C-alpha positions in Angstrom: 0.0 0.0 0.0 1.2 3.4 -0.9 1.6 6.4 1.4 -0.2 9.7 0.8 1.1 13.2 1.7 -1.1 16.2 2.5 0.0 19.0 0.1 -1.0 21.6 2.8 0.9 20.5 5.9 3.0 17.5 4.7 1.3 15.0 7.0 1.8 11.5 5.6 -1.0 8.9 5.8 0.6 5.5 6.1 -1.9 2.7 5.5 0.2 0.3 7.6 -0.5 2.6 10.6 -4.0 3.9 9.8 -5.3 6.8 11.8 -6.3 5.2 15.1 -7.1 8.6 16.8 -9.8 9.1 14.1 -11.2 5.6 14.0 -9.3 4.3 10.9 -7.8 0.9 11.5 -4.3 -0.1 10.4 -4.2 -1.7 6.9 -6.8 0.7 5.6 -5.8 1.9 2.1 -6.2 5.6 1.3 -8.9 4.7 -1.2 -10.9 3.0 1.5 -10.9 6.0 3.9 -14.4 7.3 4.7 -15.5 10.1 2.4 -15.6 12.6 5.3 -12.0 11.8 6.5 -9.8 14.8 6.7 -6.1 15.4 7.5 -5.7 15.0 11.3 -3.2 17.9 11.3 -4.8 20.6 9.2 -8.3 19.4 8.3 -7.6 19.2 4.5 -9.8 16.9 2.5 -8.7 13.7 0.7 -8.5 15.7 -2.5 -5.5 17.6 -1.1 -3.3 14.5 -0.8 -0.8 13.2 -3.3 0.7 9.7 -3.5 4.3 9.5 -2.4 
């Protein structure tokens, strides 16, 4: 699974780790994140992320 970087604040979403603080389990691919998921640092939407 590929990592994704927020183009606003440079937060990196790593599917291997998920986003446990926001209810996203480890092994959740970026494509499978809920539609309402936002960057946990700056609040940017998924459309502001790029694959790294």
